[in-house]
N, C-alpha and C positions, 0 to 999 in steps of 0.2 A: 341154539343152533342145531340143526339136524346133521347127523354124521355123514349123510350123503353129500353134504356141502362143506366138508372139513377144510378143504383148501380154497374155498371161495373168499375173494377179497372184494373190496368196495368197487374197484375199477371194473372187474369182470361183472359184478352185479349190475353196474350201471350200463354196461354194454348189452346185457340181456334185457334190462328194463327198456332201453331205447329201441331195441328190436321189436318189442311188443307195444310200446307206447310211441308209435311212429308219428302220430298226429300231435304229440306233445300235449295231451289232454291232462296229464297229471295223474292218471289212474289207468288201470287195466280192468277188463271185465272178468268177473269170477269165473265165467265159463272158459276163460283162457288159462286158468290156474295150472291144470295138468300139463298143457303144452309148455307153460313157463318153466315148470320143474324139469320136464324132459330136456328142453333146450339148455337149461343150466348144467344138468348132469352131462350132456354131450360135450359142452364146452370144457368141463372139468376132467373129461376123459373117464367118466364113471360109466360102467355098463348099465344101460337102462333096461329095466324090466317093469312090466305093468304092476307087479306086486310092489316094487320099491316105490313107484310113482304114487300108488294108493296109500302106502304107509306114510309117506311124507305129507300127502294131502290130509290124512287123518290127523297127523300131529299138528298140522297148520290150523285146522278147524278147531282143535281143542285148546290151542294156546293163543290164537288171534283174538284180540279184544274187539275187533270190528266184525266178527263173524255174523253172517246173516244177511248183509247187504250185498248188492250186485257189483259194486265197484270197489276195487282194492287200491288203497293208496301205497305209495312207495314205502312208507314207514312200516306198514303192516307186514309186507313181505320181508323187509330188512330185519325185522325183529325175530323172525324165524330162521332166516337163511344166513345172516352174517354173524361172525364171532363178535363177542363184546368189544374188543379193542378196535374193530373195524366199524362197529355199528354206531357211529356218531349221529346217524339219522334219528335215532331214538331220542336225541335232544329235543327234536321238534315234534314229539308226539304230544298231542293235546287231547283233552276231553272232548273238544269240539273244534272245528275249523274256525279261523278268524271270521267274526260275525260280519264284518263289512269292509269295504274298500277304504273307509275312513281310518280304521285301525291300521290297515296295511300301509297306507300312505303316511300315517304318523310314524310308523316304524321306519319306513323309507327315508323320510326327511331327517329323522333323528340320526340315522347312521350314515347317510350321505353328507357327512359333516362338512365337506368342502363344496357342496352343491355342484359337483362335477357332472351329476347325472349318472353316476356309477357308484357301486360299492367296491372300494379297493380292498386289497388283502389286509391292510392295516385296519380299515374300517370294519371288515368282516371279523377280524380278531376281537375287536371291542364288542361287537354284536355277540359273539360266542361267549365272551368273558361275562357279559351281563346276563346271558342266558344261564350259564352255570350258577351264578350268584342267585338268580331267581329261583333256581331249584336246589338251593343250599348245597351245591357241590363244589369241592375244591379241586383244582387241577393245577399241575405244575406248569411253568412257562413252556417247557418242552412239549407237554401234552397239548397245550393250547395251540402251539405252532403246528403241531401234527394235525390237529382237527381242522385248523384253518386251511392248510394246504390241501387236505383231503376234500373239504367242502368246495374249495375253489376248483379242484380237479373234476369233481362230480358235476357241478352245476354251471361252470363256465363254458357254455356251449361252443363259443367261437374261439376259445383259448386265448383271449387277449389279457388274461390276468385280472379281470374285474367282472363284477356282476351287474347286469342291468335290471330294469324293472321286472322283466319276464322271468329271468333267472331267480330273482327273489320270490316271485310268485310261486315257483315250483317248490321252493323250500318251505314257505309258509302256506299251509293249506288254507285256501280262501274259499268261502261259500260261493255258490253260483251268483253271478252278477245279478244284483237286486232288480235292475231295470228290466230284466227278462220276464218279470212277472206281469208286466203291463203291455197293453196294446197301445203303441204310440199313435195309432190312427183311430183311437176311440171316437165314435161318431158324436154322441150327445155331449153337450156342454157339462151336464151333471156328472157324466162318467169321467170326463177329463178333470173336473174339479176334484172328484173323490180320489182319482189316481194321483193327482198333484199333491193333495194333502198327505197321502201315505208316503209318497216319495220324498217330500220335504222333511217330514218327521223322521224318516230313516237316516238321512244325511245330516240333520240338525242334532247331532249327538249331544251337544252342550245344552240343547234346549233353550237357546237364547232368541230364537226367531230369526236368526241370520246364519248364513253358512260362511265360515272363515277358516283360513289355514287348511289343515288336512281334510276338513269337511268339503271344502271346494275341490280339493285334490281328488277325494274319493268319488265325488259326483262326476267330475270331468273324466276320470279313469273309466268309470262304468259306461258313460255316454260314448266315449271313443271306441270302447271294446264292442259296442253293438254293431259297429261297421268295420272294425279292424281287429283281428285276433291278437296280434302282438303290436304293442305301442312302445315307443322309447320315452325316456324322461324329457327329451327335447320336444317331442310331439305334445307331450302332456303340458308342458310349460307354455308352449305356443297357444294351445287351445285354451288353457286357463287364462292367459292374457286376453284373448279374444272375448271369452265369456265375461270377464270382469269389465272390459271396455264397453260391452253392450248392455250389461245388466246392473253394474254398480253405478247407479244414477247419482247417488250423493258422494261418490268417490271416497268411501271410508275403508276400502279394501275388503269389504264384506258383501255378500249378496243377501239382501233382506228378502223375506218371504214375498212381500208385494213386488219387489223388483224382479224376481225370478218369474213370478206369475205374469207380469207385464211383458217380459221377454218372450214368454210362451203364448202370449195372446189370450191370457185368462183374466177375467175380472172377478176378483174374490169378493165375497160378501163383506160388507163393512160391519 
């Protein structure tokens, strides 16, 4: 933590973050970094000088593992600006973002234990406990409670005491929607077949030739987000039901490759 941010806590950090990430994109542009530091210093009542801003920026560049790219994730700034006991965001630092919405939905289904469509404080605590174990870290029940309350305070945007799909997506860095790689209005049949093969292979994580469980969820999530930025668990479940009704011809609860192709008006080579 830089001395300029000695009195910075997680709540104030999130206020500044939301000021710069107004569109809720989950990142801020590197070109905004100096303004981010200036704004934070002003909030803390620290006298802002250009020399001090440049010093902080230099320290950030030398310590940030993500240096060099144009987008800064919340974890990167938190690692430099927040004291260790406030910096629970570092729990979520990854070598890379989640590879797919399938992995994201597997996590969501696992911790939304009561299938309420939300992650409650109790469920979030279970998530954090498992995360600590995964990183071979031991925390006391009191620390775990503190981290849970802090995470809820930071990411529960509507203050209803629970996290929805979009809240969890902000916590877990997820790579760009895979479907954005493709032109949904591809003209030729061959182009559509090629795109279909790549799309199905991406979501068929188990390589069984059929989408099931979180694989269907991940596909549905990405499809819905092509037309709607924020979706609810209720929305997702409704669309999942509709997709299965139309595509699951043999009613086995899965979407076979040929079933999905048929739904999309494609004829695969036999």
